[in-house]
C-alpha positions as CSV (number, residue, x, y, z in Angstrom):
1,M,10.5,-9.9,5.7
2,G,10.4,-13.3,4.9
3,S,10.7,-14.5,1.0
4,A,7.3,-16.0,0.5
5,S,6.1,-12.8,1.7
6,R,8.0,-10.4,-0.9
7,Q,6.7,-12.2,-3.3
8,A,3.0,-12.0,-2.2
9,L,3.5,-8.3,-1.2
10,S,4.9,-8.1,-4.7
11,S,2.3,-9.8,-6.2
12,S,-0.1,-7.7,-4.6
13,R,1.3,-4.8,-5.7
14,A,0.8,-5.3,-9.3
15,E,-2.8,-6.4,-8.6
16,L,-3.8,-3.4,-6.5
17,S,-1.6,-1.3,-9.1
18,A,-3.8,-2.7,-11.9
19,L,-7.1,-1.5,-10.7
20,G,-6.2,1.8,-11.5
21,G,-9.0,4.2,-11.2
22,T,-11.2,2.0,-9.3
23,V,-9.1,2.2,-6.5
24,D,-10.7,4.8,-3.8
25,L,-10.5,6.6,-0.2
26,A,-12.7,4.2,0.5
27,T,-11.2,0.8,-0.4
28,A,-8.4,2.6,1.6
29,E,-10.0,2.7,4.9
30,Q,-11.5,-1.0,4.3
31,L,-7.8,-2.6,3.9
32,F,-6.5,-0.6,6.8
33,A,-9.9,-2.1,9.2
34,A,-9.0,-5.5,7.6
35,A,-5.4,-5.2,9.5
36,R,-6.9,-3.9,12.2
37,A,-9.6,-6.4,12.7
38,I,-7.2,-9.5,11.6
39,G,-4.7,-8.3,13.5
40,G,-7.0,-8.2,16.3
41,S,-8.5,-12.1,16.0
42,L,-5.5,-14.8,17.0
43,Q,-7.9,-17.3,15.3
44,L,-8.5,-15.7,11.5
45,R,-4.2,-14.6,11.4
46,A,-3.4,-18.2,13.0
47,I,-5.6,-19.6,9.3
48,L,-4.7,-17.0,6.9
49,A,-0.9,-17.2,7.9
50,D,-0.9,-20.9,7.9
51,A,1.3,-22.1,4.5
52,S,-0.5,-25.2,5.1
53,T,-4.4,-23.6,4.2
54,S,-5.6,-23.8,1.1
55,P,-6.0,-20.5,-0.8
56,E,-9.9,-21.3,-1.5
57,V,-10.2,-21.8,2.4
58,K,-8.5,-18.4,2.9
59,R,-10.8,-16.3,0.5
60,S,-13.6,-18.0,1.9
61,A,-12.7,-16.7,5.4
62,I,-12.3,-12.9,4.4
63,T,-15.5,-13.3,2.2
64,A,-17.5,-15.0,5.1
65,V,-15.7,-11.8,7.7
66,F,-15.8,-8.5,5.1
67,G,-17.7,-9.8,2.4
68,A,-21.3,-8.2,4.2
69,S,-19.5,-4.4,4.9
70,F,-16.6,-4.4,2.1
71,G,-16.9,-3.3,-1.1
72,P,-15.7,-5.3,-4.1
73,T,-12.9,-3.5,-4.7
74,A,-11.6,-3.8,-1.2
75,L,-12.8,-7.1,-0.9
76,E,-11.0,-9.1,-3.8
77,I,-7.3,-6.7,-3.2
78,L,-7.8,-8.2,0.3
79,A,-9.6,-11.8,-0.7
80,S,-6.7,-12.0,-2.9
81,A,-3.5,-10.7,-0.9
82,A,-4.7,-13.5,1.9
83,S,-4.7,-15.9,0.4
84,K,-1.0,-16.1,-1.2
85,R,1.7,-18.3,1.4
86,W,2.9,-15.1,3.8
87,S,6.3,-16.2,5.7
88,S,4.3,-14.6,9.3
89,D,1.0,-13.2,10.4
90,D,2.7,-10.1,11.2
91,D,4.1,-9.4,7.1
92,L,0.7,-10.8,6.2
93,L,-0.5,-7.5,8.6
94,S,2.0,-5.4,7.4
95,G,0.9,-6.1,3.4
96,I,-2.1,-5.4,4.0
97,E,-1.5,-2.4,6.0
98,E,1.1,-1.3,2.9
99,L,-2.0,-2.1,0.2
100,G,-3.9,0.8,2.2
101,I,-1.2,2.8,2.5
102,R,-0.5,2.3,-1.7
103,A,-4.7,2.7,-2.4
104,A,-5.0,5.9,-0.2
105,A,-1.4,7.7,-2.3
106,D,-4.0,6.3,-5.5
107,S,-7.2,8.1,-4.5
108,A,-5.5,11.7,-3.9
109,A,-6.0,15.2,-5.6
110,P,-4.0,15.8,-8.5
111,G,-1.7,18.6,-6.7
112,V,-1.8,16.7,-3.4
113,S,1.4,15.8,-1.6
114,V,0.5,13.3,0.3
115,E,4.1,12.1,1.2
116,S,5.0,15.9,2.2
117,E,1.8,16.1,4.3
118,L,3.4,12.7,5.4
119,F,6.8,14.4,6.4
120,A,5.6,17.6,8.1
121,F,3.5,15.2,10.3
122,G,7.1,13.1,11.2
123,R,9.3,16.1,11.8
124,A,6.5,17.8,13.8
125,V,6.5,14.3,16.0
126,S,10.2,14.1,16.1
127,S,10.4,17.6,17.1
128,D,7.5,17.7,20.3
129,D,8.9,15.2,22.6
130,E,5.5,15.5,24.9
131,L,3.2,15.4,21.4
132,E,5.7,12.0,20.3
133,L,4.4,10.6,23.8
134,A,0.8,11.1,23.0
135,V,0.5,10.1,19.9
136,G,3.0,7.1,20.4
137,S,2.8,5.6,24.1
138,K,1.5,2.2,24.5
139,L,0.0,3.9,28.0
140,G,-2.4,6.5,26.4
141,A,-5.7,5.5,25.3
142,T,-6.3,4.3,21.1
143,A,-9.2,6.1,20.6
144,S,-7.9,9.4,22.7
145,K,-4.7,9.7,20.1
146,V,-7.0,9.2,17.3
147,T,-8.8,12.1,18.7
148,L,-5.7,14.3,19.2
149,V,-4.5,13.5,15.6
150,E,-7.8,14.5,13.9
151,T,-7.6,17.6,16.1
152,L,-4.5,18.1,14.6
153,L,-4.5,17.6,11.5
154,E,-8.2,17.4,10.3
155,K,-8.6,20.8,7.4
156,K,-5.2,20.5,7.5
157,V,-4.2,17.9,5.3
158,S,-5.9,15.7,2.8
159,A,-8.3,13.1,3.7
160,Q,-6.1,10.8,2.3
161,T,-3.0,11.7,5.2
162,L,-5.2,11.5,7.7
163,A,-6.2,8.6,7.1
164,I,-3.3,6.8,7.1
165,V,-2.1,8.7,10.0
166,R,-4.8,7.2,12.0
167,Q,-4.2,3.7,10.9
168,L,-0.5,3.9,12.4
169,V,-1.9,5.2,15.5
170,Q,-4.5,2.6,15.9
171,Q,-2.2,-0.3,14.7
172,P,1.6,0.6,15.9
173,R,2.4,-3.1,16.2
174,G,5.2,-1.7,18.4
175,R,6.6,0.7,15.5
176,R,7.7,4.0,17.3
177,I,5.1,6.7,15.5
178,G,8.1,8.6,13.9
179,A,9.9,5.9,11.9
180,L,5.8,5.1,11.3
181,V,5.5,7.9,9.6
182,R,8.2,8.2,7.6
183,Y,7.4,4.2,6.6
184,A,4.4,5.3,4.9
185,A,5.4,8.6,3.3
186,S,8.1,6.7,1.7
187,V,5.5,3.8,-0.1
188,V,3.6,6.9,-1.1
189,A,6.7,8.1,-2.5
190,D,7.2,5.0,-4.7
191,Q,3.6,4.4,-5.1
192,S,3.7,7.8,-6.8
193,G,6.9,6.3,-9.0
194,L,9.4,8.4,-6.6
195,A,12.2,7.7,-3.9
196,V,12.8,9.6,-0.6
197,A,16.3,10.4,0.5
198,T,16.3,11.0,4.1
199,V,18.8,13.3,5.5
200,T,19.9,13.1,9.0
201,S,22.0,16.3,10.0
202,A,22.5,18.3,13.2
203,K,20.9,21.3,12.4
204,P,18.9,22.6,9.5
205,I,20.7,22.2,5.9
206,A,20.1,25.6,4.2
207,A,17.4,25.4,0.4
208,D,20.6,25.4,-2.3
209,Q,22.5,22.5,0.1
210,L,19.4,20.3,-0.3
211,V,19.1,21.3,-4.0
212,R,22.2,20.2,-5.3
213,L,21.7,17.4,-2.7
214,Q,18.3,16.2,-4.3
215,K,19.7,16.7,-7.9
216,G,22.8,14.8,-7.3
217,L,20.8,11.4,-5.8
218,S,18.6,11.6,-8.1
219,A,21.4,11.6,-10.8
220,S,22.9,8.6,-8.6
221,Y,19.9,6.2,-8.8
222,G,18.3,7.2,-11.8
223,K,15.1,8.7,-10.6
224,E,13.6,11.5,-8.7
225,L,14.2,11.5,-5.3
226,R,12.1,13.4,-2.1
227,I,14.3,14.4,0.4
228,N,13.3,14.3,4.0
229,V,15.0,16.1,6.5
230,V,16.1,14.7,10.0
231,I,16.9,17.4,12.8
232,D,18.7,14.7,15.2
233,P,21.6,16.8,17.4
234,A,23.8,13.7,17.7
235,V,25.3,13.3,14.9
236,I,27.3,16.4,16.0
237,G,28.4,17.5,12.5
238,G,27.9,16.3,8.6
239,I,25.1,14.2,7.1
240,R,23.4,10.9,7.0
241,V,21.6,10.0,4.1
242,Q,19.4,6.9,3.7
243,V,17.7,5.9,0.4
244,G,15.8,2.3,0.9
245,D,18.3,-0.1,2.2
246,D,21.3,2.3,1.2
247,V,23.1,4.4,4.0
248,I,26.1,7.2,3.0
249,D,26.9,7.7,6.7
250,G,29.4,10.9,6.6
251,S,28.5,12.3,10.1
252,V,31.2,13.0,12.7
253,S,29.4,10.6,15.4
254,S,29.6,8.0,12.5
255,R,33.7,8.7,12.5
256,I,33.7,8.7,16.4
257,K,32.1,5.1,16.6
258,D,34.8,3.8,13.9
259,L,37.5,5.1,15.8
260,R,36.5,4.2,19.0
261,L,36.4,0.6,17.1
262,Q,39.5,0.8,16.0
263,L,41.1,1.5,19.6
264,A,39.2,-0.9,21.0
265,G,40.7,-3.3,18.8
């Protein structure tokens, strides 16, 4: 994401947080719908992503397209975000989607862990090749994927989690579904003031080891971390830990790779 996009997204996040209790699930759903509509319109994307287009013109375009069907909160979030300068139209779509995910997280009832539900679904998809293909294949009909997701998750997860997964399935933009769900869970955790550590291991990690790892990482980063475990036999042994852009790679596969590079040199 370019520097202009990072600034636009940071500002939009702050504006969303300032709205507090006025943000509900309908707001999130409308932001998701806007991301899909903008993504499907070359003309609208061109207007909104063009740095030479004035903020007033961008706001007018948003109002003209969405004003009759969106609530005032979603419309204001969308118009403000769209009026900013973004490095590319894809960054704009990514930004609107993230705002929708954050809005969904804010609308969850107390005690509902949206990030945990997303991580659980992500693990289920990653561990089942047929399910991952059915949900993430570029060849399948979008409506069929949405129906499958609803069948799998309805009444088993919160409405917020279901709304987020429906959005990811409908607008993957070339991204793999497993990575998408992990990304969404990280955004939800961040919105809740947490951070996520994705731990990749060749086999399941004992509960007491996970507790020690979580405490150690939380102490190192100065904030509570949630642990998301990904099982990948390719790492052979050891673990790989990723927190945001930080990667701690103590896997056997990484050491083998380093050794091969040394021998090749």
